[in-house]
VEXMI-766337 format. One record per residue (C-alpha): chain; x, y, z; residue in one letter; residue number from 1. Coordinates in Angstrom, 3 decimals, padded with zeros to 6 digits. Example, Ala and Ser with C-alpha at 12.3 -4.5 7.8 and 13.67 -1.06 7.14 Angstrom:
2
A;012.300;-004.500;007.800;A;1
A;013.670;-001.060;007.140;S;2
//
This chain:
566
A;093.800;132.520;111.791;M;1
A;095.565;129.436;113.170;Y;2
A;093.579;126.245;113.775;N;3
A;094.933;123.019;115.262;L;4
A;093.561;119.531;114.534;G;5
A;094.260;116.488;116.718;I;6
A;093.626;112.733;116.415;S;7
A;094.592;110.131;119.029;C;8
A;093.656;107.349;121.448;Y;9
A;092.727;104.753;118.854;Y;10
A;095.612;104.516;116.406;H;11
A;097.691;106.808;114.203;D;12
A;097.834;109.831;116.507;S;13
A;098.649;113.047;114.699;A;14
A;098.503;116.833;114.798;A;15
A;097.967;119.369;112.027;A;16
A;098.204;123.153;111.980;L;17
A;096.284;125.313;109.514;L;18
A;096.779;128.997;108.774;K;19
A;093.764;130.623;107.108;D;20
A;092.610;127.189;105.971;G;21
A;095.968;126.103;104.509;H;22
A;097.923;123.191;105.975;V;23
A;101.316;124.517;107.036;I;24
A;102.411;121.648;109.306;A;25
A;101.169;118.087;109.865;A;26
A;102.874;115.012;111.286;V;27
A;102.066;111.693;112.957;E;28
A;103.193;111.178;116.553;E;29
A;104.934;107.925;115.596;E;30
A;107.572;109.858;113.658;R;31
A;108.845;111.258;116.977;F;32
A;108.025;108.456;119.436;S;33
A;109.291;105.761;117.018;R;34
A;106.327;103.598;118.066;K;35
A;104.536;102.305;114.972;K;36
A;100.880;103.420;114.835;F;37
A;101.310;105.278;118.130;D;38
A;097.885;106.042;119.640;D;39
A;098.962;108.285;122.508;D;40
A;098.207;111.994;122.824;F;41
A;100.396;113.693;120.149;P;42
A;102.414;115.974;122.438;K;43
A;105.528;115.935;120.264;Q;44
A;103.586;116.385;117.034;A;45
A;101.771;119.420;118.469;I;46
A;105.031;120.908;119.741;K;47
A;106.680;120.497;116.346;W;48
A;103.709;122.084;114.508;C;49
A;103.839;125.182;116.702;L;50
A;107.635;125.426;116.453;N;51
A;107.466;125.067;112.691;E;52
A;105.018;127.977;112.486;A;53
A;106.975;129.932;115.118;K;54
A;103.840;130.540;117.176;I;55
A;102.755;129.968;120.776;S;56
A;099.528;128.325;122.004;P;57
A;098.021;131.767;122.590;S;58
A;098.171;132.382;118.815;D;59
A;095.824;129.456;118.097;I;60
A;092.269;130.572;117.463;H;61
A;090.570;127.189;117.999;S;62
A;091.255;123.469;118.255;V;63
A;089.376;120.517;116.790;A;64
A;089.455;116.906;117.954;F;65
A;088.571;114.275;115.369;Y;66
A;085.569;112.683;117.085;D;67
A;083.149;112.918;120.001;K;68
A;084.642;110.915;122.886;P;69
A;081.507;110.945;125.056;I;70
A;079.363;109.607;122.214;L;71
A;081.939;106.901;121.505;K;72
A;081.998;105.984;125.208;F;73
A;078.205;105.678;125.213;E;74
A;078.467;103.254;122.310;R;75
A;081.006;101.141;124.208;L;76
A;078.795;100.964;127.299;L;77
A;075.738;100.138;125.212;D;78
A;077.657;097.383;123.452;N;79
A;078.954;095.790;126.660;Y;80
A;075.439;095.756;128.130;I;81
A;074.098;094.155;124.947;A;82
A;076.649;091.310;124.894;V;83
A;076.845;090.674;128.671;A;84
A;077.984;088.466;130.328;P;85
A;080.353;087.976;127.416;R;86
A;082.840;090.764;127.101;G;87
A;083.735;091.000;130.792;L;88
A;087.484;090.770;130.215;Y;89
A;087.325;093.217;127.325;S;90
A;085.244;095.551;129.517;F;91
A;087.769;095.381;132.373;L;92
A;090.598;096.166;129.953;D;93
A;088.907;098.938;127.975;T;94
A;086.797;100.966;130.402;I;95
A;089.650;102.032;132.761;P;96
A;091.469;103.500;129.748;K;97
A;088.444;105.638;129.057;W;98
A;087.819;106.668;132.660;L;99
A;091.449;107.596;133.282;H;100
A;092.420;109.104;129.935;K;101
A;090.234;109.082;126.844;R;102
A;087.265;110.979;128.295;L;103
A;089.469;113.858;129.409;W;104
A;090.774;114.997;126.052;I;105
A;089.911;118.641;126.845;K;106
A;092.242;118.505;129.844;N;107
A;095.015;116.962;127.711;D;108
A;094.636;119.700;125.111;I;109
A;094.735;122.479;127.712;K;110
A;097.790;120.942;129.425;K;111
A;099.597;120.676;126.114;S;112
A;098.651;124.203;125.038;L;113
A;099.387;126.395;128.054;K;114
A;098.152;129.881;127.240;G;115
A;095.525;128.734;124.718;F;116
A;092.254;130.628;125.294;K;117
A;090.192;129.551;122.299;G;118
A;087.369;127.091;121.676;E;119
A;087.721;123.303;121.470;I;120
A;085.347;121.695;118.955;V;121
A;084.453;118.011;118.537;F;122
A;083.104;117.167;115.063;P;123
A;081.869;113.623;114.535;E;124
A;084.419;111.086;113.368;H;125
A;083.024;110.558;109.875;H;126
A;082.599;114.286;109.407;L;127
A;086.354;114.646;110.008;S;128
A;086.994;111.947;107.379;H;129
A;084.584;113.661;104.982;A;130
A;086.196;117.061;105.456;A;131
A;089.684;115.693;104.845;H;132
A;088.834;113.995;101.580;T;133
A;086.762;116.900;100.233;F;134
A;089.059;119.782;101.206;F;135
A;092.141;118.025;099.808;T;136
A;090.383;117.699;096.446;S;137
A;089.998;120.342;093.768;Q;138
A;086.227;119.808;093.591;F;139
A;083.709;122.528;094.419;D;140
A;081.021;119.863;094.787;E;141
A;081.195;116.107;095.332;A;142
A;079.489;113.024;096.709;A;143
A;081.166;111.774;099.884;I;144
A;081.663;108.147;100.930;L;145
A;083.569;107.378;104.148;T;146
A;084.147;103.786;105.266;V;147
A;086.150;102.560;108.269;D;148
A;085.959;100.308;111.332;G;149
A;083.788;102.559;113.465;V;150
A;083.643;106.154;114.632;G;151
A;081.173;106.948;117.364;E;152
A;078.326;104.811;116.011;W;153
A;078.767;105.128;112.258;S;154
A;080.868;102.675;110.288;T;155
A;079.980;104.096;106.872;T;156
A;078.667;107.533;105.931;S;157
A;077.210;108.838;102.705;L;158
A;076.588;112.445;101.794;G;159
A;077.659;115.381;099.690;Y;160
A;079.657;118.563;100.032;A;161
A;079.513;121.923;098.283;K;162
A;081.886;124.819;098.812;N;163
A;082.347;124.773;102.621;S;164
A;079.281;122.829;103.758;S;165
A;078.546;119.129;104.330;F;166
A;075.425;117.052;104.475;T;167
A;075.763;113.417;105.580;L;168
A;072.468;111.778;104.672;T;169
A;072.949;108.055;105.361;N;170
A;075.041;105.843;107.557;D;171
A;075.611;102.223;108.527;I;172
A;075.911;101.709;112.264;R;173
A;077.840;099.550;114.678;W;174
A;078.438;096.615;114.674;P;175
A;077.754;096.302;110.952;H;176
A;081.065;097.501;109.603;S;177
A;082.739;096.820;106.259;L;178
A;086.042;097.914;107.767;G;179
A;085.751;095.452;110.659;L;180
A;084.601;092.751;108.226;F;181
A;087.906;093.178;106.398;Y;182
A;089.835;093.425;109.673;S;183
A;088.282;090.108;110.752;A;184
A;089.925;088.462;107.746;F;185
A;093.133;090.364;108.483;T;186
A;093.165;088.790;111.943;Y;187
A;092.109;085.338;110.679;F;188
A;094.938;085.278;108.158;L;189
A;097.558;086.065;110.801;G;190
A;098.065;089.824;110.500;F;191
A;097.613;092.540;113.095;K;192
A;094.354;094.482;112.960;V;193
A;094.685;098.176;112.052;N;194
A;098.162;097.447;110.721;E;195
A;097.995;094.425;108.445;G;196
A;095.031;095.194;106.181;E;197
A;097.374;096.261;103.374;Y;198
A;099.151;092.897;103.764;K;199
A;095.843;091.159;103.167;L;200
A;095.364;093.231;100.010;M;201
A;098.771;092.077;098.711;G;202
A;098.208;088.464;099.758;L;203
A;094.829;088.338;097.999;A;204
A;096.446;088.634;094.568;S;205
A;097.944;085.149;094.969;Y;206
A;094.560;083.459;095.407;G;207
A;091.203;082.895;093.752;K;208
A;087.889;083.999;095.315;P;209
A;086.731;080.424;095.959;K;210
A;084.863;081.373;099.132;Y;211
A;083.089;084.417;097.697;Y;212
A;079.608;082.879;097.649;D;213
A;080.012;081.283;101.055;E;214
A;081.035;084.601;102.622;I;215
A;077.996;086.326;101.138;L;216
A;075.753;083.442;102.150;D;217
A;076.864;083.238;105.791;K;218
A;078.903;086.188;106.998;L;219
A;077.463;089.297;105.426;I;220
A;074.174;090.358;103.862;E;221
A;074.530;092.981;101.137;V;222
A;071.664;095.054;099.749;K;223
A;071.541;096.675;096.321;D;224
A;072.533;100.062;097.745;D;225
A;075.659;098.591;099.365;G;226
A;074.309;098.652;102.912;S;227
A;075.390;095.615;104.901;I;228
A;074.391;093.453;107.843;H;229
A;076.945;091.169;109.520;L;230
A;075.819;087.893;111.041;D;231
A;077.357;088.460;114.455;M;232
A;077.360;084.798;115.445;K;233
A;080.585;084.511;113.408;Y;234
A;082.393;087.556;114.841;F;235
A;083.921;088.172;118.281;A;236
A;084.949;091.837;118.142;F;237
A;081.913;093.052;120.127;T;238
A;082.946;091.087;123.202;Y;239
A;086.564;089.958;122.843;D;240
A;090.010;091.170;121.833;K;241
A;090.002;088.826;118.844;V;242
A;087.949;089.405;115.711;M;243
A;086.478;085.969;114.922;T;244
A;085.200;082.907;116.755;N;245
A;084.933;079.151;116.202;D;246
A;081.891;079.528;113.951;N;247
A;083.964;081.670;111.586;F;248
A;086.743;079.053;111.537;S;249
A;084.285;076.253;110.707;K;250
A;083.272;077.990;107.478;I;251
A;086.799;077.623;106.091;F;252
A;087.792;074.456;107.920;G;253
A;090.966;075.936;109.437;I;254
A;091.984;077.764;112.584;E;255
A;093.209;081.367;112.489;P;256
A;096.731;081.497;111.096;R;257
A;099.382;082.247;113.719;K;258
A;101.712;085.171;113.065;K;259
A;104.770;083.199;111.966;N;260
A;102.984;080.264;110.316;E;261
A;103.618;079.687;106.638;K;262
A;100.936;080.999;104.284;T;263
A;099.242;078.280;102.257;E;264
A;097.028;078.378;099.176;Q;265
A;093.900;078.332;101.318;I;266
A;095.031;081.562;102.977;H;267
A;095.517;083.182;099.581;Y;268
A;092.066;082.022;098.447;D;269
A;090.351;083.254;101.608;I;270
A;092.122;086.601;101.200;G;271
A;091.104;086.846;097.548;A;272
A;087.499;086.099;098.487;S;273
A;087.368;088.739;101.222;A;274
A;089.018;091.313;098.938;Q;275
A;086.496;090.709;096.144;K;276
A;083.553;090.972;098.553;V;277
A;084.923;094.292;099.836;L;278
A;085.430;095.654;096.321;E;279
A;081.967;094.636;095.118;D;280
A;080.289;096.202;098.153;I;281
A;082.196;099.458;097.717;L;282
A;081.181;099.624;094.068;I;283
A;077.542;099.177;095.110;K;284
A;077.954;101.967;097.676;M;285
A;079.520;104.245;095.057;A;286
A;076.761;103.482;092.547;N;287
A;074.160;104.324;095.182;H;288
A;075.924;107.605;095.938;A;289
A;075.756;108.528;092.267;Y;290
A;072.096;107.545;091.948;D;291
A;071.252;109.588;095.039;K;292
A;073.176;112.796;094.346;F;293
A;073.881;112.748;090.586;R;294
A;077.239;114.432;090.997;L;295
A;080.254;113.796;088.754;K;296
A;082.825;113.760;091.572;N;297
A;083.312;111.258;094.400;L;298
A;085.499;111.769;097.474;C;299
A;086.494;108.619;099.393;L;300
A;087.624;108.690;103.028;G;301
A;088.110;106.482;106.071;G;302
A;090.648;103.712;106.549;G;303
A;089.038;101.447;103.927;V;304
A;089.992;104.045;101.290;A;305
A;093.594;102.865;101.725;L;306
A;092.562;099.817;099.672;N;307
A;094.039;100.921;096.351;G;308
A;092.689;097.902;094.446;V;309
A;089.121;098.793;095.395;A;310
A;089.755;102.479;094.662;N;311
A;090.793;101.723;091.093;H;312
A;087.776;099.499;090.501;R;313
A;085.489;102.311;091.696;I;314
A;087.263;104.692;089.299;L;315
A;087.261;102.230;086.392;K;316
A;083.838;100.609;086.769;E;317
A;081.849;103.221;088.660;G;318
A;079.697;106.047;087.268;P;319
A;081.808;108.977;088.504;F;320
A;084.000;111.070;086.220;D;321
A;086.465;111.734;089.029;N;322
A;087.384;109.876;092.215;V;323
A;089.580;111.526;094.864;H;324
A;091.318;109.831;097.784;V;325
A;093.397;111.993;100.160;P;326
A;097.009;111.046;100.980;P;327
A;096.008;109.982;104.501;S;328
A;092.373;108.779;104.461;P;329
A;092.604;107.010;107.849;G;330
A;092.528;108.376;111.376;D;331
A;095.790;110.318;111.127;A;332
A;094.335;112.251;108.218;G;333
A;091.393;113.206;110.383;S;334
A;093.704;115.541;112.320;A;335
A;093.843;117.614;109.146;V;336
A;090.182;116.920;108.367;G;337
A;088.781;118.133;111.672;C;338
A;090.912;121.304;111.445;A;339
A;089.632;121.889;107.899;Q;340
A;086.060;121.348;109.085;Y;341
A;086.694;123.789;111.930;L;342
A;087.925;126.546;109.629;Y;343
A;085.680;126.207;106.587;Y;344
A;082.447;124.753;107.948;T;345
A;082.263;125.606;111.646;Y;346
A;083.693;129.106;111.236;H;347
A;082.001;129.516;107.826;K;348
A;085.072;130.714;105.976;K;349
A;084.925;130.836;102.168;P;350
A;086.802;128.119;100.339;R;351
A;089.059;129.157;097.472;I;352
A;090.095;126.165;095.361;I;353
A;093.738;126.183;094.281;E;354
A;093.663;125.550;090.490;P;355
A;097.348;124.568;090.385;N;356
A;097.517;120.818;091.034;I;357
A;101.197;120.959;092.011;S;358
A;100.442;123.428;094.804;K;359
A;097.538;121.258;095.967;T;360
A;099.756;118.161;096.078;I;361
A;102.444;120.097;097.929;N;362
A;100.062;121.280;100.620;E;363
A;098.472;117.855;100.931;N;364
A;101.734;115.937;101.337;V;365
A;104.974;117.842;101.912;Y;366
A;104.199;119.436;105.277;V;367
A;106.389;117.557;107.793;G;368
A;109.794;118.112;109.415;P;369
A;112.840;118.850;107.262;S;370
A;116.580;119.116;107.843;Y;371
A;118.916;121.475;106.012;S;372
A;122.232;120.513;104.448;N;373
A;123.934;122.262;107.345;E;374
A;122.045;120.166;109.900;E;375
A;122.770;116.960;107.971;I;376
A;126.485;117.759;107.743;Q;377
A;126.605;118.609;111.439;K;378
A;125.155;115.174;112.260;F;379
A;127.587;113.364;109.937;L;380
A;130.580;115.201;111.346;D;381
A;129.492;114.644;114.946;S;382
A;129.432;110.869;114.342;E;383
A;132.642;110.834;112.285;N;384
A;130.736;109.397;109.326;I;385
A;132.546;109.454;105.990;Q;386
A;130.651;111.170;103.185;Y;387
A;130.964;112.723;099.757;E;388
A;129.478;116.132;099.041;K;389
A;127.510;116.187;095.792;L;390
A;126.571;119.406;094.044;D;391
A;125.733;119.539;090.339;E;392
A;126.235;115.778;090.048;E;393
A;123.673;114.915;092.791;L;394
A;120.943;113.756;090.439;L;395
A;123.063;112.186;087.702;S;396
A;125.198;110.203;090.139;K;397
A;122.195;108.982;092.139;T;398
A;120.398;107.894;088.971;A;399
A;123.502;106.028;087.786;Q;400
A;123.849;104.253;091.135;L;401
A;120.241;103.049;090.839;I;402
A;120.695;102.027;087.205;A;403
A;123.774;100.022;088.226;D;404
A;121.623;097.894;090.554;G;405
A;122.297;099.654;093.856;N;406
A;119.646;100.212;096.521;I;407
A;119.675;103.879;097.520;V;408
A;118.129;105.688;100.475;G;409
A;116.766;109.073;099.378;W;410
A;116.330;111.567;102.234;Y;411
A;115.267;114.988;100.974;Q;412
A;113.068;117.949;101.860;G;413
A;109.975;117.716;104.037;K;414
A;108.715;114.491;105.580;L;415
A;105.592;113.290;103.794;E;416
A;102.147;113.395;105.393;W;417
A;100.406;110.036;105.445;G;418
A;101.474;106.384;105.419;P;419
A;103.362;106.460;102.089;R;420
A;106.846;107.689;101.298;A;421
A;106.369;109.867;098.223;L;422
A;109.905;110.734;097.254;G;423
A;111.332;112.383;100.372;C;424
A;111.897;109.503;102.831;R;425
A;112.208;106.742;100.253;S;426
A;114.315;103.733;099.363;I;427
A;114.836;103.624;095.593;L;428
A;115.843;100.836;093.220;A;429
A;115.794;099.733;089.577;D;430
A;112.369;098.353;088.479;P;431
A;113.868;096.629;085.421;R;432
A;115.469;093.890;087.520;K;433
A;112.853;091.245;088.462;A;434
A;114.954;089.976;091.372;E;435
A;114.912;093.409;093.005;M;436
A;111.503;092.736;094.604;K;437
A;112.795;089.741;096.548;D;438
A;116.042;091.516;097.455;I;439
A;114.143;094.481;098.881;L;440
A;111.709;092.310;100.839;N;441
A;114.367;090.023;102.288;E;442
A;117.411;092.241;102.806;K;443
A;116.004;095.732;103.248;I;444
A;112.418;095.706;104.494;K;445
A;112.613;092.347;106.356;H;446
A;109.029;091.512;105.462;R;447
A;106.802;088.930;103.765;E;448
A;107.861;087.775;100.289;S;449
A;104.415;088.386;098.768;F;450
A;104.522;092.142;099.451;R;451
A;104.756;094.269;096.263;P;452
A;106.609;097.535;095.681;F;453
A;105.336;100.754;094.210;A;454
A;106.382;102.389;090.943;P;455
A;107.050;106.139;090.829;S;456
A;106.638;107.494;087.308;I;457
A;107.021;110.892;085.679;M;458
A;103.478;112.180;085.333;E;459
A;103.514;112.605;081.551;E;460
A;104.360;108.925;080.935;F;461
A;101.577;107.410;083.038;V;462
A;099.237;106.336;080.218;E;463
A;102.106;104.708;078.325;E;464
A;102.978;102.392;081.220;Y;465
A;099.738;102.009;083.202;F;466
A;096.060;101.472;082.428;D;467
A;094.873;104.785;083.863;I;468
A;094.140;108.130;082.227;D;469
A;094.868;110.434;085.156;R;470
A;097.375;111.165;087.887;I;471
A;097.779;109.177;091.107;S;472
A;100.056;111.362;093.253;P;473
A;099.350;109.693;096.630;Y;474
A;099.983;106.034;095.738;M;475
A;096.356;105.093;096.448;L;476
A;095.308;103.481;093.171;F;477
A;096.483;099.999;092.207;V;478
A;096.308;099.789;088.420;V;479
A;097.198;097.320;085.643;P;480
A;100.718;097.620;084.220;V;481
A;100.877;097.940;080.412;K;482
A;104.592;097.104;080.057;K;483
A;105.323;094.511;082.752;P;484
A;108.302;093.183;080.804;E;485
A;110.065;096.549;081.223;L;486
A;109.322;097.024;084.935;I;487
A;108.920;093.504;086.410;P;488
A;110.047;094.463;089.933;A;489
A;107.022;096.753;090.413;V;490
A;104.544;094.479;088.655;T;491
A;102.601;092.445;091.190;H;492
A;101.642;088.807;090.585;V;493
A;098.251;089.981;089.253;D;494
A;099.832;092.399;086.765;G;495
A;099.193;095.581;088.758;T;496
A;101.217;098.268;090.502;G;497
A;100.439;100.673;093.376;R;498
A;101.064;103.786;091.356;L;499
A;102.630;107.131;092.247;Q;500
A;102.685;109.747;089.514;T;501
A;105.302;112.439;090.139;V;502
A;104.529;116.028;089.230;N;503
A;107.507;118.078;088.047;K;504
A;106.585;121.036;090.273;D;505
A;105.101;119.303;093.341;A;506
A;108.348;117.431;094.063;N;507
A;110.776;118.815;091.524;S;508
A;113.921;117.147;092.915;L;509
A;112.380;113.666;092.862;Y;510
A;110.963;114.287;089.390;Y;511
A;114.375;115.356;088.131;Q;512
A;115.953;112.239;089.612;L;513
A;113.498;109.975;087.765;I;514
A;114.175;111.996;084.620;N;515
A;117.922;111.372;084.988;E;516
A;117.200;107.660;085.408;F;517
A;115.083;107.864;082.237;Y;518
A;117.966;109.453;080.299;K;519
A;120.182;106.502;081.248;I;520
A;117.698;103.629;080.892;T;521
A;114.835;105.010;078.723;R;522
A;112.487;103.850;081.523;V;523
A;110.738;106.720;083.389;P;524
A;109.965;104.566;086.445;V;525
A;111.765;103.960;089.759;I;526
A;110.924;101.567;092.605;I;527
A;109.825;103.593;095.627;N;528
A;109.353;102.105;099.069;T;529
A;109.314;103.832;102.435;S;530
A;112.552;104.244;104.391;M;531
A;111.797;101.928;107.279;N;532
A;111.920;098.259;108.166;V;533
A;108.879;096.203;109.116;M;534
A;107.479;097.231;112.483;G;535
A;109.078;100.683;112.514;E;536
A;107.758;104.078;111.417;P;537
A;109.212;105.890;108.419;I;538
A;112.420;107.681;109.409;V;539
A;112.288;111.295;110.514;N;540
A;115.778;112.491;111.482;T;541
A;119.146;112.140;109.703;P;542
A;120.246;109.825;112.518;K;543
A;117.324;107.473;111.875;E;544
A;118.069;107.532;108.158;A;545
A;121.705;106.645;108.792;Y;546
A;120.662;103.747;111.031;Q;547
A;118.855;102.265;108.009;M;548
A;122.115;101.748;106.163;I;549
A;123.611;100.080;109.270;L;550
A;120.814;097.549;109.852;K;551
A;119.956;096.700;106.239;T;552
A;121.766;095.824;103.012;D;553
A;121.058;099.258;101.551;M;554
A;124.078;100.261;099.433;D;555
A;124.002;104.051;099.629;Y;556
A;122.264;106.789;101.554;L;557
A;121.850;110.247;100.077;I;558
A;120.771;112.910;102.565;M;559
A;120.448;116.358;101.076;G;560
A;123.660;116.776;099.087;N;561
A;125.626;114.185;101.063;Y;562
A;126.325;110.644;099.883;L;563
A;127.116;107.987;102.478;V;564
A;128.556;104.675;101.325;N;565
A;127.742;101.374;103.026;K;566
//
């Protein structure tokens, strides 16, 4: 049975194809359109999924869309009535988009899938998040906590899952949103909402939470169970395109930072304060989930689960034995989640948990487009690009190049699912050189100097180098570094690193490369950052990968078995 999942029209459009409950193809629309965080209907992503499986639309049993558009539209109308006459300009901008496009998702699906005769199902937004985090785990039973900006009405959902069924028991409703609370600070500190929240997380490490008490006193009321109530006189997102108003600015005594303005200490301190408030609330929510359900496993979902600092605190300080975060907990991941819900829960199919963690990681991540050596060579030859063919020496030579201080593009296998490059569309460098962080930010990524880089480590060495006793294959836990003097380039200012553990079977080629680097340096860690520059999606095709070496100071590009010199 083939099932298709779709997410779009807010941000991070994506499509995912399942066969008998297993993900066989999943990709974000941005990887084809080259528009970062593309929110349009994922025509190209759907087409690729079907081509990858070598099926036609008539072979698809049923389709799931990641939320209920009519219910979301009702919430928008209700909100505009409640805030009127404020919100007129937002209303005039938003409502036509819904009337002309977003309400007609069934028509879009049918147009895109000519010959499809099956059912189209619309699970609620937070149910799609819940399904994605639970079905990507190896748990047979777990508490579920999903936190984001907003779905239809819910901004936070709490519940539990067992086998193939879900029960969401509690929610927090619009406009009281922890995700939008954090996005308000993202906007106030000069970053783009729905894109810059991870920048705020990195920025926060440079400050102290001086405004923690003031935020809790004025902006947000927090109960013991983690439920929240925003004081809406400080926020503008219910009636305007901006997130905060003058009342918000008066609390901190500054205006919202403009995009290109220099960051000052006050910005770092405000960021640190907002980050700590978020973390403390999430811990309260997690504690409440444990008290309510008394389960040993917790599954986190929704866009807020991309906050790796908070995730590690929940793991370290919370009552759960195990905490799982899927590789794509945001809206893109819901394309997989709604398809998983469709197969296991809606169609009541039995769930068989894969005991092999490497197979689970593979299915969760390495499910995107790939290009063979033949296709790569054909591209290189067609552009008259000089290259060296590497065979047995592929890994040893690449490792030596990195150890010698070179910055290397690593383009191998299937494009990763989710926002992180996990060893297939990566830029790699030596973590032992402290200056490498600034070089990568300035000359490769073209981004803010405060942004950290992630360490990839061979799985068996993780406890020796990091303060964590388990794997982190999806780069979604930020953990203290035990040996910062050995790997300074991946040690953030607060002594942490956004960790990726590499399993020898899940991504064997990348594991072997790190192992070769270890043989040379005795350090089993490599810097891993995504192969893109700021404002662009991660590369998809060999052509896009080659363009990276042209527009950056990257020294080498290795695609398949082919080495291209700068």
